[in-house]
Structures are given as structure tokens and as C-alpha cells.
KEBAVEX-94551 format. One line per field, with one value per atom (N, C-alpha, C): residue number from 1; residue in three letters; chain; atom name; x, y, z. Coordinates in Angstrom, 2 decimals, always signed. Example, Ala and Ser with C-alpha at 12.3 -4.5 7.8 and 13.67 -1.06 7.14 Angstrom:
num: c(1,1,1,2,2,2)
residuo: c(ala,ala,ala,ser,ser,ser)
cadena: c(A,A,A,A,A,A)
atomo: c(N,CA,C,N,CA,C)
xx: c(+13.19,+12.30,+13.20,+12.85,+13.67,+12.90)
yy: c(-5.69,-4.50,-3.30,-2.25,-1.06,+0.03)
zz: c(+7.80,+7.80,+7.80,+7.08,+7.14,+7.87)
***
This chain:
num: c(1,1,1,2,2,2,3,3,3,4,4,4,5,5,5,6,6,6,7,7,7,8,8,8,9,9,9,10,10,10,11,11,11,12,12,12,13,13,13,14,14,14,15,15,15,16,16,16,17,17,17,18,18,18,19,19,19,20,20,20,21,21,21,22,22,22,23,23,23,24,24,24,25,25,25,26,26,26,27,27,27,28,28,28,29,29,29,30,30,30,31,31,31,32,32,32,33,33,33,34,34,34,35,35,35,36,36,36,37,37,37,38,38,38,39,39,39,40,40,40,41,41,41,42,42,42,43,43,43,44,44,44,45,45,45,46,46,46,47,47,47)
residuo: c(unk,unk,unk,unk,unk,unk,unk,unk,unk,unk,unk,unk,unk,unk,unk,unk,unk,unk,unk,unk,unk,unk,unk,unk,unk,unk,unk,unk,unk,unk,unk,unk,unk,unk,unk,unk,unk,unk,unk,unk,unk,unk,unk,unk,unk,unk,unk,unk,unk,unk,unk,unk,unk,unk,unk,unk,unk,unk,unk,unk,unk,unk,unk,unk,unk,unk,unk,unk,unk,unk,unk,unk,unk,unk,unk,unk,unk,unk,unk,unk,unk,unk,unk,unk,unk,unk,unk,unk,unk,unk,unk,unk,unk,unk,unk,unk,unk,unk,unk,unk,unk,unk,unk,unk,unk,unk,unk,unk,unk,unk,unk,unk,unk,unk,unk,unk,unk,unk,unk,unk,unk,unk,unk,unk,unk,unk,unk,unk,unk,unk,unk,unk,unk,unk,unk,unk,unk,unk,unk,unk,unk)
cadena: c(A,A,A,A,A,A,A,A,A,A,A,A,A,A,A,A,A,A,A,A,A,A,A,A,A,A,A,A,A,A,A,A,A,A,A,A,A,A,A,A,A,A,A,A,A,A,A,A,A,A,A,A,A,A,A,A,A,A,A,A,A,A,A,A,A,A,A,A,A,A,A,A,A,A,A,A,A,A,A,A,A,A,A,A,A,A,A,A,A,A,A,A,A,A,A,A,A,A,A,A,A,A,A,A,A,A,A,A,A,A,A,A,A,A,A,A,A,A,A,A,A,A,A,A,A,A,A,A,A,A,A,A,A,A,A,A,A,A,A,A,A)
atomo: c(N,CA,C,N,CA,C,N,CA,C,N,CA,C,N,CA,C,N,CA,C,N,CA,C,N,CA,C,N,CA,C,N,CA,C,N,CA,C,N,CA,C,N,CA,C,N,CA,C,N,CA,C,N,CA,C,N,CA,C,N,CA,C,N,CA,C,N,CA,C,N,CA,C,N,CA,C,N,CA,C,N,CA,C,N,CA,C,N,CA,C,N,CA,C,N,CA,C,N,CA,C,N,CA,C,N,CA,C,N,CA,C,N,CA,C,N,CA,C,N,CA,C,N,CA,C,N,CA,C,N,CA,C,N,CA,C,N,CA,C,N,CA,C,N,CA,C,N,CA,C,N,CA,C,N,CA,C,N,CA,C,N,CA,C)
xx: c(+189.59,+190.25,+190.54,+189.50,+189.63,+190.45,+190.32,+191.17,+192.72,+193.04,+194.07,+194.95,+194.00,+194.46,+194.48,+193.88,+193.68,+195.02,+195.48,+196.89,+197.98,+197.97,+198.87,+199.05,+197.88,+197.90,+198.53,+198.21,+198.73,+200.43,+200.73,+202.24,+202.83,+202.26,+202.91,+202.98,+201.87,+202.01,+202.97,+202.86,+203.86,+205.22,+205.89,+206.89,+207.22,+206.32,+206.41,+206.87,+205.95,+206.38,+207.88,+208.18,+209.51,+210.51,+210.50,+211.09,+211.52,+210.29,+210.46,+211.06,+210.91,+211.93,+213.50,+213.62,+215.10,+215.65,+214.60,+215.10,+215.17,+214.35,+214.04,+212.94,+212.71,+211.53,+210.85,+211.47,+210.65,+210.08,+211.08,+210.61,+209.54,+209.65,+208.52,+206.97,+207.26,+205.99,+205.33,+205.99,+205.64,+205.16,+205.86,+205.13,+203.72,+203.49,+202.38,+201.15,+201.40,+200.58,+200.18,+200.93,+200.63,+199.79,+200.29,+199.36,+198.03,+197.76,+196.45,+195.47,+196.31,+195.46,+195.19,+196.01,+195.70,+194.47,+194.56,+193.58,+192.34,+191.35,+189.92,+189.19,+189.83,+189.14,+189.67,+190.68,+191.00,+190.51,+191.27,+190.81,+191.37,+190.83,+191.48,+191.83,+193.01,+193.61,+193.02,+192.57,+192.24,+190.58,+189.89,+188.50,+188.01)
yy: c(-9.40,-9.25,-7.27,-6.80,-5.37,-4.73,-5.28,-4.82,-4.95,-6.04,-6.58,-5.47,-5.13,-4.10,-2.63,-2.47,-1.02,-0.88,-1.86,-2.12,-2.07,-2.85,-2.55,-1.27,-0.65,+0.74,+1.62,+1.70,+2.59,+2.60,+0.95,+0.90,+1.41,+1.21,+1.79,+3.40,+3.77,+5.43,+6.06,+5.39,+5.71,+5.49,+4.46,+4.17,+5.23,+5.68,+6.66,+8.00,+8.31,+9.50,+9.76,+8.33,+8.55,+8.41,+8.03,+7.91,+9.70,+10.28,+11.65,+12.50,+11.98,+12.75,+12.38,+11.22,+10.81,+11.34,+12.13,+12.81,+11.79,+10.73,+9.90,+10.15,+11.19,+11.84,+10.61,+10.20,+9.26,+8.01,+7.42,+6.21,+6.41,+7.51,+8.16,+8.22,+8.96,+9.22,+7.93,+6.85,+6.04,+4.85,+4.86,+4.02,+4.83,+6.06,+6.89,+6.66,+6.52,+6.24,+4.91,+3.83,+2.63,+2.31,+2.96,+2.83,+3.30,+4.39,+4.85,+3.92,+3.32,+2.52,+1.08,+0.62,-0.48,-0.13,+0.64,+0.88,+0.82,+0.50,+0.19,+1.55,+2.74,+3.82,+4.31,+3.72,+4.28,+3.40,+3.25,+2.32,+0.96,+0.02,-1.21,-2.10,-2.58,-3.15,-4.80,-4.98,-6.28,-6.60,-5.70,-5.94,-5.48)
zz: c(+55.90,+54.97,+54.91,+54.91,+54.83,+56.03,+57.03,+58.44,+57.96,+57.36,+57.05,+55.83,+54.85,+54.01,+54.51,+55.53,+56.07,+56.84,+57.61,+58.13,+57.34,+56.39,+55.27,+54.81,+54.39,+53.78,+54.88,+56.14,+57.02,+57.20,+57.08,+57.36,+55.94,+54.85,+53.69,+53.66,+54.16,+54.31,+55.25,+56.41,+57.44,+56.96,+56.11,+55.66,+54.57,+53.71,+52.91,+53.44,+54.44,+55.34,+55.92,+56.34,+56.83,+55.84,+54.78,+53.45,+53.24,+53.13,+52.61,+53.84,+55.07,+56.04,+55.83,+55.28,+55.17,+53.70,+52.90,+51.90,+50.57,+50.65,+49.68,+49.08,+48.17,+47.67,+46.97,+46.03,+44.94,+45.58,+46.44,+47.16,+47.99,+48.77,+49.76,+49.16,+47.79,+46.96,+46.48,+46.11,+45.59,+46.90,+47.92,+49.21,+49.50,+49.32,+49.78,+48.81,+47.59,+46.53,+46.67,+46.88,+46.86,+48.10,+49.17,+50.40,+50.24,+49.49,+49.22,+48.34,+47.41,+46.62,+47.10,+48.08,+48.62,+49.69,+50.28,+51.39,+51.02,+52.13,+51.57,+51.51,+51.76,+51.64,+50.19,+49.52,+48.17,+47.07,+46.11,+44.96,+45.43,+46.11,+46.52,+45.28,+45.01,+43.89,+44.00,+45.32,+45.39,+45.35,+44.87,+44.77,+43.18)
***
């Protein structure tokens, strides 16, 4: 489960960075924050 959360977090952060490059600032920031919260290194919302 931890590996799955880590992969999901990486996907969210990468999508957030790509959104920032497309000048979608709010959406990019939201995706990055959610990615950091979901990831095992952050405050996981599933534990």
C-alpha cells in the first residue's frame, strides 16, 4: 500500500508541476499540495 501511495503522490506532484508550466497556477499548487499530503513521506491522509 505504501508503494501505491508513493506512486500516486509522484504522479500528482508531476501533474502539478506540468500545470504550473501551462500557467495554471492554482490547479498546479493544489495538485502539488495534495501529492505531498498523500505521499508516505508527508502526512498521509490514509493512516
